[in-house]
C-alpha positions in Angstrom: 9.3 19.6 -11.5 10.1 15.9 -11.5 8.6 13.6 -14.0 5.3 12.4 -12.8 2.4 10.2 -13.8 4.4 7.3 -15.4 3.9 3.8 -14.0 4.0 0.4 -15.6 0.2 0.2 -15.7 0.0 3.2 -18.0 -0.6 2.4 -21.6 2.3 0.3 -22.7 2.6 1.5 -26.2 2.4 5.2 -25.2 4.1 5.8 -21.9 6.6 3.1 -20.9 10.1 3.3 -22.3 11.4 0.2 -24.1 12.9 -2.3 -21.6 16.6 -2.7 -21.4 16.6 -6.4 -22.5 19.0 -6.4 -25.4 22.5 -7.7 -24.5 25.2 -5.3 -25.8 29.0 -5.6 -25.7 30.9 -5.7 -22.4 33.7 -3.8 -20.8 36.3 -4.9 -18.2 37.1 -2.1 -15.8 39.3 -1.9 -12.8 39.9 1.1 -10.5 43.2 1.7 -8.7 43.0 4.1 -5.8 46.1 4.8 -3.6 47.7 1.5 -4.7 44.6 -0.5 -3.9 42.7 -2.1 -6.8 39.0 -2.9 -6.9 36.7 -4.2 -9.6 34.3 -1.7 -10.9 31.4 -3.5 -9.2 32.8 -2.4 -5.8 33.6 1.2 -6.7 30.6 3.5 -6.1 32.6 6.6 -6.9 35.9 7.7 -8.5 38.4 10.3 -7.2 40.9 12.5 -9.0 44.2 10.6 -9.4 42.5 7.2 -9.6 43.8 5.0 -12.4 41.2 3.4 -14.7 42.0 0.2 -16.5 39.4 -0.2 -19.3 39.3 -3.0 -21.8 36.5 -3.7 -24.3 35.3 -7.2 -24.2 34.0 -7.8 -27.8 33.1 -11.2 -29.1 35.4 -13.1 -31.4 34.6 -12.5 -35.0 33.3 -8.9 -34.3 32.5 -7.7 -37.8 32.0 -4.0 -36.9 35.0 -2.0 -35.8 34.2 -0.1 -32.7 36.1 3.0 -31.7 36.1 3.4 -27.9 36.2 7.0 -26.6 36.6 7.8 -22.9 35.6 11.4 -22.1 36.0 13.2 -18.7 33.5 16.0 -18.1 33.7 18.8 -15.6 30.2 20.2 -15.2 27.4 21.6 -17.2 28.9 25.0 -18.0 32.5 24.1 -18.5 33.4 22.3 -21.7 36.2 19.7 -21.1 39.6 20.2 -22.9 40.3 18.1 -25.9 43.1 16.3 -23.9 40.4 14.8 -21.7 39.2 12.7 -24.6 40.9 9.4 -25.2 40.4 7.2 -28.3 41.0 3.4 -28.3 40.9 1.4 -31.6 39.5 -1.9 -30.4 40.3 -3.7 -33.6 44.0 -2.8 -33.6 44.9 -4.2 -30.2 46.4 -7.4 -28.9 44.6 -9.7 -26.5 45.0 -8.3 -23.0 45.6 -4.8 -24.0 43.7 -2.2 -22.1 43.4 1.6 -22.0 45.0 3.0 -18.8 43.9 6.5 -17.7 44.3 8.7 -14.7 41.3 10.7 -13.6 42.3 14.4 -14.1 41.9 17.0 -11.4 38.6 18.9 -11.8 36.8 16.1 -13.6 33.3 15.2 -12.3 31.9 12.6 -14.7 33.2 9.8 -17.0 31.5 8.7 -20.2 32.5 5.8 -22.4 31.4 5.9 -26.1 31.4 2.9 -28.4 31.1 4.2 -32.0 31.3 2.3 -35.3 34.4 3.3 -37.2 33.9 6.1 -39.7 35.9 8.9 -41.0 35.9 11.7 -38.5 34.3 9.6 -35.8 36.6 10.8 -33.0 36.4 14.5 -33.9 32.6 14.3 -34.2 32.3 12.9 -30.7 34.6 15.5 -29.3 32.7 18.3 -31.0 29.3 17.0 -29.8 30.4 16.7 -26.2 32.3 20.0 -26.1 29.4 21.9 -27.8 26.8 20.8 -25.2 28.6 19.5 -22.1 25.6 20.1 -19.8 23.4 17.6 -21.8 26.1 14.9 -21.5 26.6 15.7 -17.8 22.8 15.2 -17.3 23.0 12.0 -19.4 25.8 10.7 -17.2 23.8 11.4 -14.0 20.7 9.7 -15.4 22.6 6.7 -16.7 24.2 6.2 -13.3 20.8 6.6 -11.6 19.1 4.2 -13.9 21.9 1.6 -13.6 21.7 1.8 -9.8 17.9 1.5 -9.8 18.3 -1.4 -12.1 20.5 -3.3 -9.6 17.7 -3.1 -7.1 15.1 -4.3 -9.6 17.2 -7.1 -10.8 18.0 -8.3 -7.3 14.3 -8.3 -6.3 13.1 -10.1 -9.5 15.9 -12.7 -9.3 15.2 -13.5 -5.7 11.4 -13.8 -6.2 11.9 -16.1 -9.2 14.5 -18.2 -7.3 12.2 -18.6 -4.3 9.2 -19.3 -6.5 11.1 -22.1 -8.2 12.6 -23.7 -5.1 10.2 -23.0 -2.2 7.1 -20.9 -3.2 5.6 -21.1 0.2 8.3 -18.7 1.5 7.3 -15.9 -0.9 4.6 -14.6 1.5 7.2 -14.1 4.3 10.3 -13.3 2.3 8.9 -10.8 -0.3 8.1 -8.1 2.3 11.7 -8.3 3.5 13.0 -8.1 0.0 10.9 -5.1 -0.8 11.9 -3.3 2.4 15.6 -4.0 1.9 15.7 -3.0 -1.8 13.1 -0.2 -1.5 10.8 -1.9 -4.0 7.0 -1.3 -4.2 5.2 -4.4 -3.0 1.7 -5.3 -4.0 0.3 -6.9 -0.9 -2.6 -8.4 -2.8 -0.2 -10.6 -4.7 0.5 -12.5 -1.5 -3.2 -13.4 -1.2 -3.1 -15.3 -4.5 -2.3 -19.0 -4.8 1.4 -19.8 -4.7 1.8 -20.4 -8.4 0.5 -16.9 -9.2 2.4 -14.9 -6.5 5.7 -14.6 -8.3 4.3 -13.4 -11.7 2.1 -10.9 -9.8 5.0 -9.6 -7.7 7.2 -9.0 -10.7 4.4 -7.5 -13.0 5.3 -4.1 -14.3 8.9 -4.4 -13.2 10.1 -0.9 -14.3 7.5 0.7 -12.0 8.5 -1.3 -8.9 11.5 0.9 -8.0 10.8 3.5 -5.4 12.8 6.7 -4.8 16.0 6.1 -2.9 17.6 9.1 -1.1 21.1 7.6 -1.4 21.3 7.1 -5.1 18.5 9.0 -6.8 19.6 11.9 -9.0 17.6 15.1 -9.3 15.8 14.2 -12.5 14.7 17.1 -14.7 11.1 16.9 -15.8 10.1 16.7 -19.5 8.6 20.2 -19.8 8.1 20.6 -23.6 7.1 18.8 -26.7 4.7 16.0 -27.5 6.2 13.6 -24.9 5.5 16.2 -22.1 1.9 16.5 -23.3 1.5 12.8 -23.2 2.9 12.4 -19.7 0.6 15.2 -18.5 -2.4 13.5 -20.0 -1.4 10.1 -18.5 -1.0 11.5 -15.1 -4.8 11.9 -14.7 -5.8 8.6 -16.1 -6.7 5.5 -14.0 -4.2 3.4 -15.9 -1.3 5.7 -15.0 -1.9 5.5 -11.2 -3.0 9.1 -10.7 0.4 10.7 -10.2 2.5 7.9 -8.9 5.8 7.3 -10.8 8.9 5.3 -10.8 12.2 7.2 -10.7 13.7 4.4 -12.8 11.2 5.2 -15.6 11.8 8.9 -15.1 15.6 8.5 -15.6 15.2 6.3 -18.6 12.8 8.8 -20.3 15.1 11.7 -19.4 18.0 9.9 -21.0 16.0 9.2 -24.1 15.1 12.9 -24.5 18.6 14.1 -24.0 20.3 11.7 -26.3 17.6 12.1 -29.0 18.5 15.8 -29.1 21.9 14.8 -30.6 20.4 12.9 -33.4 22.1 13.8 -36.7 22.3 12.3 -40.2 25.6 10.6 -39.2 25.1 9.5 -35.6 22.4 8.6 -33.1 23.2 8.2 -29.5 21.6 5.3 -27.6 21.9 4.6 -23.8 23.6 1.5 -22.4 22.9 0.6 -18.8 25.9 -0.8 -16.9 25.4 -4.1 -15.0 28.6 -4.7 -13.1 29.8 -8.1 -11.9 33.3 -8.2 -10.7 35.5 -6.3 -13.2 33.0 -6.9 -16.1 30.3 -4.4 -17.1 27.6 -6.0 -19.2 25.8 -3.4 -21.3 22.0 -3.6 -21.6 20.4 -1.8 -24.5 16.8 -0.8 -25.2 17.3 0.2 -28.8 18.8 -2.1 -31.4 22.1 -0.6 -32.7 22.2 0.7 -36.3 25.3 0.2 -38.4 24.2 2.5 -41.3 23.6 6.2 -41.1 22.6 7.4 -38.7 24.9 4.9 -36.9 24.4 4.1 -33.3 26.9 5.3 -30.7 26.6 3.5 -27.4 26.8 5.8 -24.3 28.0 4.3 -21.0 28.4 6.1 -17.7 31.0 5.1 -15.2 30.6 6.1 -11.5 30.7 9.8 -10.7 33.9 11.5 -9.7 32.9 12.7 -6.3 33.6 12.2 -2.6 32.3 8.9 -1.2 28.8 8.9 0.4 28.6 6.2 3.1 25.3 4.3 3.0 22.6 5.7 5.4 21.9 2.3 6.9 19.8 2.3 10.0 18.0 -0.3 12.2 14.3 -1.1 11.4 13.6 -0.8 15.1 16.3 1.1 17.0 15.0 -0.1 20.4 15.0 -3.8 19.6 17.8 -6.0 21.1 19.3 -9.1 19.4 20.8 -12.3 20.7 24.3 -13.2 19.8 23.6 -16.9 20.5 21.0 -17.1 17.7 22.2 -19.0 14.7 22.2 -17.0 11.5 21.2 -13.9 13.4 19.8 -11.3 11.0 19.9 -7.6 12.1 17.0 -5.9 10.4 18.3 -2.8 8.6 17.0 -0.5 5.9 17.6 2.9 4.3 20.5 1.9 2.0 19.2 -0.5 -0.7 22.5 -0.4 -2.6 24.1 -2.3 0.3 21.8 -5.2 -0.7 21.9 -4.8 -4.5 25.5 -4.0 -5.2 29.0 -4.9 -4.0 29.8 -1.4 -3.0 29.7 -2.3 0.7 32.3 -5.0 1.4 34.4 -6.3 4.3 31.4 -5.9 6.6 31.8 -6.9 10.3 29.8 -6.5 13.5 32.1 -5.0 16.1 31.2 -6.1 19.6 32.0 -3.5 22.3 33.1 -5.3 25.4 33.3 -3.9 28.9 36.3 -6.1 29.6 38.7 -7.4 26.9 39.3 -6.4 23.3 36.5 -5.7 20.8 35.4 -8.7 18.7 34.7 -8.5 14.9 32.2 -10.9 13.5 31.7 -11.3 9.7 28.5 -9.8 8.3 26.7 -10.4 5.0 24.0 -8.2 3.6 21.0 -10.4 2.7 17.9 -8.9 1.3 15.9 -12.1 1.7 16.6 -12.0 5.5 15.7 -8.3 5.6 19.1 -7.1 7.0 22.6 -8.1 7.9 23.3 -11.7 8.7 26.0 -12.2 11.4 28.3 -15.2 11.5 28.8 -15.7 15.3 29.9 -19.3 15.0 33.3 -18.3 16.5 31.7 -17.3 19.8 30.0 -20.7 20.4 26.5 -20.9 21.9 27.1 -18.9 25.0 27.6 -15.5 23.3 29.6 -12.7 25.0 28.0 -11.7 28.3 29.8 -8.4 28.6 29.0 -7.2 25.0 25.8 -5.1 25.1 26.4 -2.9 22.1 27.7 -3.6 18.6 28.1 -1.5 15.5 28.5 -2.3 11.8 31.9 -1.5 10.3 32.9 -1.9 6.7 34.3 -0.4 3.6 32.3 1.6 1.0 34.3 1.4 -2.2 37.7 2.5 -1.0 36.5 4.3 2.2 35.9 2.8 5.6 32.6 3.7 7.2 30.7 3.1 10.5 27.2 1.9 10.3 24.3 1.6 12.7 24.5 0.3 16.3 22.5 -2.6 17.6 21.8 -3.5 21.3 22.9 -7.1 22.1 22.0 -9.7 24.6 23.4 -13.1 25.6 21.5 -16.0 27.1 20.9 -15.5 30.9 21.0 -18.1 33.7 18.3 -16.3 35.6 15.0 -18.3 35.6 11.9 -16.8 34.0 8.9 -16.0 36.1 5.4 -14.6 35.8 5.2 -10.8 36.4 3.8 -9.8 39.8 0.5 -8.5 38.2 0.0 -12.0 36.7 0.3 -13.9 39.9 -3.5 -14.0 40.4 -5.2 -17.2 39.3 -5.4 -17.7 35.5 -8.8 -18.7 34.3 -9.3 -21.9 32.3 -11.6 -21.7 29.3 -10.4 -18.3 27.9 -7.3 -16.5 26.6 -5.1 -15.1 29.3 -2.5 -12.5 28.5 0.6 -12.8 30.7 4.0 -11.2 31.1 7.2 -13.2 31.8 10.2 -11.5 33.3 14.0 -12.3 33.1 17.0 -10.8 31.5 17.7 -11.3 27.8 14.3 -11.3 26.3 15.9 -11.2 22.8 17.4 -14.7 23.5 14.0 -16.4 23.9 13.6 -18.9 21.1 10.2 -20.4 22.0 7.4 -20.5 24.6 5.4 -23.7 24.9 2.4 -24.4 27.1 2.6 -27.8 28.9 -0.5 -29.3 30.4 -0.8 -31.8 33.3 -0.8 -34.8 31.0 2.5 -33.7 29.3 0.9 -32.4 26.1 2.5 -29.3 24.7 1.2 -26.4 22.5 3.2 -23.4 21.1 2.3 -20.1 22.6 2.1 -16.8 20.7 4.6 -14.4 22.3 6.7 -11.3 21.6 9.5 -9.5 23.3 8.1 -6.4 25.1 11.5 -4.9 26.2 15.0 -6.1 27.2 13.6 -8.1 30.1 10.0 -8.9 29.3 8.1 -11.3 27.1 4.4 -10.9 26.5 2.4 -14.1 25.8 -1.2 -15.1 25.2 -2.2 -18.3 26.9 -5.1 -19.9 25.1 -6.7 -22.0 27.8 -10.0 -22.4 26.0 -9.6 -26.1 25.7 -7.7 -26.6 28.9 -9.2 -28.0 32.1 -8.5 -26.3 35.4 -5.4 -27.6 37.1 -1.6 -27.3 37.1 0.1 -26.0 34.0 3.5 -24.9 33.0 5.2 -22.6 30.5 8.5 -23.9 28.9 10.7 -21.0 27.9 13.6 -22.0 25.6 16.6 -19.7 25.1 19.1 -19.7 22.2 22.3 -21.4 23.2 20.9 -23.2 26.3 19.9 -26.8 26.4 17.1 -27.1 28.8 14.1 -24.9 28.9 13.0 -22.9 31.9 9.8 -24.2 33.4 7.3 -21.6 34.8 4.6 -23.3 36.8 1.1 -21.9 37.4 -2.5 -23.0 38.2 -5.5 -22.6 36.0 -8.7 -22.1 37.9 -12.4 -22.1 37.0 -14.3 -19.0 37.6 -18.1 -18.9 37.5 -19.9 -16.2 35.6 -21.3 -13.2 37.6 -24.9 -12.8 36.5 -26.9 -9.6 36.9 -30.1 -10.0 35.0 -31.9 -11.7 32.1 -34.1 -9.4 30.0 -36.7 -10.9 27.6 -39.7 -9.1 26.1 -42.9 -10.9 25.2 -43.2 -11.7 21.5 -39.4 -11.8 21.0 -37.3 -14.8 20.2 -34.1 -13.5 21.8 -33.1 -12.2 25.2 -30.1 -10.5 26.8 -28.1 -11.9 29.8 -26.1 -9.2 31.6 -23.2 -9.7 33.9 -19.5 -10.5 33.9 -17.5 -13.5 32.7 -20.4 -14.5 30.5 -18.1 -16.6 28.2 -18.6 -19.4 30.8 -22.3 -19.6 29.9 -23.4 -22.4 27.7 -27.2 -22.0 27.9 -30.2 -20.7 29.8 -33.7 -22.2 30.6 -36.7 -20.1 31.5 -39.7 -22.4 32.2 -40.0 -24.7 29.3 -38.0 -22.5 26.9 -34.3 -23.2 26.3 -31.9 -20.5 25.1 -28.5 -20.8 23.6 -25.7 -18.1 23.3 -25.8 -16.0 20.1 -23.0 -13.5 20.6 -21.1 -11.8 23.5 -20.7 -8.1 23.6 -18.3 -6.3 26.0 -18.1 -2.7 27.0 -19.3 -0.4 29.8 -19.5 -1.8 33.3 -20.2 -5.4 32.3 -20.9 -7.8 29.5 -24.1 -8.7 27.5 -24.7 -12.2 26.1 -27.4 -12.5 23.5 -29.4 -15.7 24.0 -31.7 -17.0 21.3 -34.7 -19.3 22.0 -34.4 -22.8 20.6 -38.2 -23.0 20.0 -39.8 -19.9 18.8 -43.3 -21.3 19.3 -42.7 -22.0 23.0 -41.1 -18.5 23.3 -44.2 -16.8 21.9 -46.3 -18.3 24.7 -44.3 -16.4 27.4 -46.7 -13.8 28.8 -45.6 -10.4 30.2 -45.2 -10.4 34.0 -44.4 -14.0 34.4 -41.6 -14.5 37.0 -39.5 -17.6 37.4 -35.9 -18.7 38.3 -33.9 -19.0 35.1 -31.3 -21.8 35.2 -28.0 -20.8 33.6 -25.6 -23.6 32.6 -21.8 -23.0 32.8 -19.0 -24.6 30.9 -17.7 -26.4 34.0 -21.0 -28.2 34.3 -22.4 -26.1 37.1 -25.9 -24.5 37.0 -26.6 -21.0 38.5 -30.1 -19.8 39.2 -31.1 -16.2 38.3 -34.5 -14.6 39.1 -36.1 -13.2 35.9 -39.4 -12.0 34.6 -41.0 -11.5 31.2 -41.1 -7.8 30.2 -43.9 -6.2 28.2 -43.6 -6.5 24.4 -41.3 -4.1 22.7 -43.0 -1.4 20.6 -43.5 -2.2 16.9 -44.7 -0.1 14.0 -45.4 -0.6 10.3 -44.2 1.8 7.6 -47.2 3.2 5.8 -45.8 5.7 3.2 -42.6 7.4 2.2 -42.1 10.5 0.0 -38.9 11.9 -1.2 -39.2 15.6 -1.8 -38.5 17.2 -5.3 -35.1 18.5 -5.9 -35.0 22.3 -5.1 -32.4 23.0 -7.7 -31.5 22.1 -11.2 -28.1 22.4 -12.8 -27.4 22.3 -16.6 -27.0 18.6 -16.1 -29.5 16.7 -13.9 -29.2 13.4 -12.1 -32.0 10.9 -12.7 -32.4 8.4 -9.9 -33.8 5.1 -11.0 -34.3 3.3 -7.7 -37.3 4.2 -5.5 -35.3 3.5 -2.4 -32.6 6.0 -3.2 -32.8 9.3 -1.2 -30.7 12.2 -2.6 -29.0 13.9 0.3 -30.0 17.4 -0.7 -33.8 16.8 -0.4 -36.2 16.1 2.4 -37.8 12.8 3.3 -41.3 12.4 4.8 -42.6 9.0 6.1 -45.5 7.8 8.1 -45.8 4.8 10.5 -48.8 3.0 12.1 -48.7 1.7 15.7 -49.0 -2.1 16.0 -47.7 -3.0 19.5 -49.3 -1.3 21.3 -51.9 -0.2 18.8 -51.8 3.5 19.9 -49.1 6.1 20.3 -48.8 8.1 23.6 -47.0 11.0 22.0 -43.9 10.4 24.1 -42.3 8.1 21.6 -39.0 8.8 19.8 -38.1 7.6 16.3 -34.4 6.9 15.9 -32.7 6.9 12.5 -29.4 5.0 12.1 -27.1 3.7 9.5 -26.8 0.0 8.7 -24.2 -0.5 11.6 -26.7 0.7 14.2 -25.1 4.1 14.8 -27.9 6.5 15.6 -27.8 9.6 13.4 -31.0 11.4 14.6 -33.8 11.1 17.2 -37.1 12.5 16.1 -39.5 13.6 18.8 -43.0 15.1 18.8 -43.0 18.6 17.4 -41.7 19.9 14.0 -40.0 16.6 13.3 -42.7 14.3 14.3 -46.5 15.0 13.9 -49.3 12.8 15.3 -52.1 12.5 12.8 -54.2 10.5 15.3 -53.6 8.0 18.1 -52.5 5.4 15.5 -50.3 7.3 13.0 -47.2 9.4 13.2 -45.8 11.5 10.3 -42.0 12.1 10.5 -40.1 14.7 8.5 -36.4 15.0 7.9 -35.6 18.3 6.1 -32.7 16.8 4.1 -30.2 14.0 4.2 -27.5 16.4 5.1 -29.4 17.2 8.4 -28.3 13.7 9.6 -24.7 14.8 9.7 -21.6 14.6 7.4 -21.1 10.9 8.0 -24.6 9.9 7.0 -24.8 7.9 3.7 -25.8 4.4 2.5 -28.6 2.2 3.9 -30.7 3.8 6.7 -33.0 2.2 9.2 -35.5 3.4 11.8 -37.0 2.1 15.0 -39.4 3.4 17.7 -38.2 3.9 21.3 -40.8 4.1 24.1 -39.8 4.6 27.7 -36.3 3.5 27.0 -37.4 0.3 25.3 -36.5 0.1 21.6 -38.3 -1.8 18.8 -36.7 -3.7 15.9 -34.8 -1.8 13.2 -36.7 -1.5 9.9 -35.3 -0.3 6.6 -36.1 3.3 5.7 -34.2 4.4 2.6 -30.8 4.4 0.9 -29.2 7.9 1.4 -27.0 8.8 -1.6 -24.9 11.9 -2.0 -24.4 13.2 -5.5 -21.8 15.7 -6.9 -22.9 19.2 -8.1 -22.5 19.1 -11.9 -21.5 22.1 -14.0 -20.8 21.0 -17.5 -19.9 18.2 -19.9 -17.4 18.5 -22.8 -16.8 16.0 -25.5 -14.4 15.8 -28.4 -15.8 15.1 -31.8 -14.2 11.7 -32.0 -16.4 9.1 -30.4 -13.5 7.0 -29.3 -12.0 9.7 -27.1 -13.1 10.4 -23.5 -15.2 13.4 -22.5 -14.8 15.5 -19.4 -17.5 15.8 -16.7 -17.2 19.1 -14.8 -18.4 19.8 -11.2 -17.5 19.6 -7.6 -17.5 16.6 -5.2 -16.8 14.3 -8.1 -15.3 11.8 -5.7 -18.9 10.7 -4.9 -19.0 9.1 -8.4 -18.0 5.4 -8.5 -17.9 4.9 -12.3 -19.4 6.3 -15.6 -20.5 4.5 -18.7 -21.9 5.3 -22.1 -24.4 2.4 -21.7 -26.3 0.7 -18.9 -24.2 -2.5 -19.3 -21.1 -0.7 -17.9 -19.0 -3.0 -20.1 -16.5 -0.1 -20.9 -17.0 2.0 -17.8 -14.5 4.6 -16.6 -13.7 4.0 -12.9 -13.4 7.2 -10.8 -10.2 7.3 -8.6 -10.5 7.1 -4.9 -10.3 10.5 -3.2 -10.6 12.4 -6.5 -10.4 16.2 -5.8 -10.4 17.6 -9.2 -13.2 19.4 -11.0 -12.9 17.5 -14.3 -13.4 13.8 -14.5 -12.8 11.6 -17.6 -16.0 10.2 -18.9 -16.9 7.9 -21.8 -18.3 9.4 -25.0 -22.1 9.0 -24.7 -24.1 7.7 -27.7 -27.1 9.8 -26.8 -28.3 12.3 -24.1 -27.7 9.9 -21.2 -24.5 9.3 -19.3 -24.9 6.3 -16.9 -23.5 6.6 -13.5 -22.9 4.6 -10.3 -22.6 6.5 -7.1 -20.2 5.4 -4.3 -23.0 5.4 -1.8 -25.0 2.8 -3.8 -22.9 1.3 -6.5 -25.4 -1.5 -7.1 -27.9 0.9 -8.7 -27.4 2.4 -12.2 -28.6 6.0 -12.4 -28.1 8.4 -15.3 -27.3 12.0 -16.0 -29.6 13.8 -18.4 -27.4 15.7 -20.9 -29.0 18.7 -22.7 -28.4 18.8 -26.5 -25.5 20.9 -27.7 -26.6 24.4 -28.8 -26.3 24.8 -32.7 -23.7 27.3 -33.8 -24.9 30.8 -34.7 -25.5 31.4 -38.4 -23.4 28.5 -39.7 -21.9 28.9 -43.2 -21.9 26.1 -45.7 -18.2 25.6 -45.1 -18.8 25.5 -41.3 -21.5 22.9 -41.7 -19.3 20.7 -43.8 -16.5 21.0 -41.2 -18.7 20.0 -38.4 -20.1 17.1 -40.4 -16.5 15.8 -40.6 -15.8 16.4 -36.9 -15.2 20.1 -37.5 -12.1 22.2 -37.1 -13.0 22.9 -33.5 -11.6 19.8 -31.6 -14.3 19.8 -28.8 -18.0 20.2 -28.6 -19.2 21.6 -25.3 -22.4 20.5 -23.6 -23.2 22.8 -20.7 -21.2 25.8 -19.6 -18.0 23.8 -18.6 -17.7 25.7 -15.3 -17.7 24.6 -11.7 -21.2 23.6 -10.5 -23.1 26.4 -8.7 -23.9 26.1 -5.0 -27.2 24.5 -4.2 -28.6 27.8 -3.0 -28.1 29.4 -6.4 -28.3 26.4 -8.6 -31.2 26.3 -11.2 -34.0 23.9 -10.4 -33.9 20.3 -11.5 -36.6 17.7 -12.4 -38.8 16.9 -9.5 -38.0 13.6 -7.8 -41.2 12.3 -6.1 -41.1 8.6 -5.2 -43.3 7.2 -2.4 
């Protein structure tokens, strides 16, 4: 198992390792491979036969004499020979002296120890490593992993702070590119804050920002024993710990701490040092202050592993997208290899252009996390690009080994003029948005699209490349008068823009009918192209648009009366020609008549049935409008318009979005008391379907004509409760046992909810942390109605059988038994077998 449940938000004092923010000594390291020398910052791996040049870089006046020991390891089960250990007395060397070593055959790891000088220091280190080589192999792997993760974190934080200081407005666009390139967790909510607060928000909880990276992440062994393991397991189910999310950086650091702590002795303690490489210098970062008295601190530094090179798994963000060579500072979006952006391992990068005629061309490339990919320097090509180069690949060197990276489709500016696609040749309509498609080669080389009106005014157009030879644009002609227009398509590397001319035409609305019921203040106009309608007049009553709905065979435009008093005087059966006003100033007549009044009813009474079951813990609902989903609801209505029911009516029940959940008709569901009153019965909230919850409403439908929606009840679903367990200490959380606990929003020991425990989204467990109640009530907010505070009735704990005096005294102090159980502590029984609960009768 990998280490889980540790994030930066987890309790700082308990879960997070100490940050590596203490500056330690430095080392200068150079690697020579096959007569080629590289600084350590460009060497991702070592090979047998490589020569290492290592020089401690201690400050002048160093008062403590450090012994540097370089040890080569060869696996977890094979102790290294003593000749693989090399001691270097840092205080007894001249300036410029360095330890020169050759990586032996069979070696797999390299560790550097910096130990204060004592008698037997070298032999003690050799003995420690040879006695438990596997632990130091694991420490080497985790130190390398943590150091690589730290490069990504440092690169992200440094870039965010630099942009925040120089141009904070760029953070919103640049930070997602940084996060993608460096594989860093990005909190999108930070980008919604004011500019001054974005950078602190983005860099909050830095150690938890690093996501798993398949290229560099080692297989970190979980902490499976001891107090730390228990703490991690507990944190993994708390809201503060993120419910199981973790950072591999934190995992590596904690694993290192556990391993090195196991070597603690009266003479030495081993502390990790992360390597931050810049050029030949390795700056060491510590998270524990060194000790120079027993037990004295030995710094442990890992050099890159001795293993074959692993080229970066870099790949395009969009493999199908093409890119234009004539674009200045062209950035090729790439991801999958964050170390390309955070280290110097990838160097001498070029974009190799494959030409159909002539030799290949190499263009310099720089990895730039802020640009979200690889930035190409194509200045040597000029603005025209290379017409016969349609494919290019990334070539470079990874450490000492050449590698081939991803391939990108390329385009160069085309001399072919842009034109509207054939399907867009029909007239474009002024006064609305018109999607169009433009066609020509080299869509990737389009720099901008601008709409030009007849008077010469221009406006940018929203567009996107939709393929190698297509551009899709949305022409916003809402404020444009009918007449000649043009699109100006500008390409990278070309001076003048292509001009695509077209005509915007007015198009009148196509009207079908106007429906208005007597007694209403709103009517519905049906037809097509109703966005052209600005108003309607029926007799002396003027109507204005109040929302356009599309769907089905046509459109529906809601029209509201400007004068409710005048609208109320419209009698059923009145016929007249309605005058419809259009945006272009024209008026269209439409025959219309006033329909009979829509049915209306009044709610008389409402009764929520008693709960048929009762568990050891019972929900107590405090709001009369709340309807528990496991019980029935009965309500009665009185006819108003008309004042009698015919018996053919239907009552529709819907959620607050108007989605109909049930239609009640005469019979078992709907009983007619007399011509004026109907009594409706719903056997349970669950009968409305699995998606029914929250505010419900009802209306009467007669002969296809629906009345107004009226509020009915607030349907709430509650979990089935099984038990409740609490520790004796009042400051520790309890556990609420049951099923469907995800229906709980939060729990509190008091109705103020000042120290509430928030339930996690999608919680699937059977035990939910709960605050320690002060009495026999646990206050709860349900997700279906979090504005209402309900409570759970807790039965008193049963007294122990025949307590002795000693037992009573122990329980008075909190007892030797660490937990007091309320309820059976088992999963809640099914509703069919659950014991009955307190009746809930609210009408």
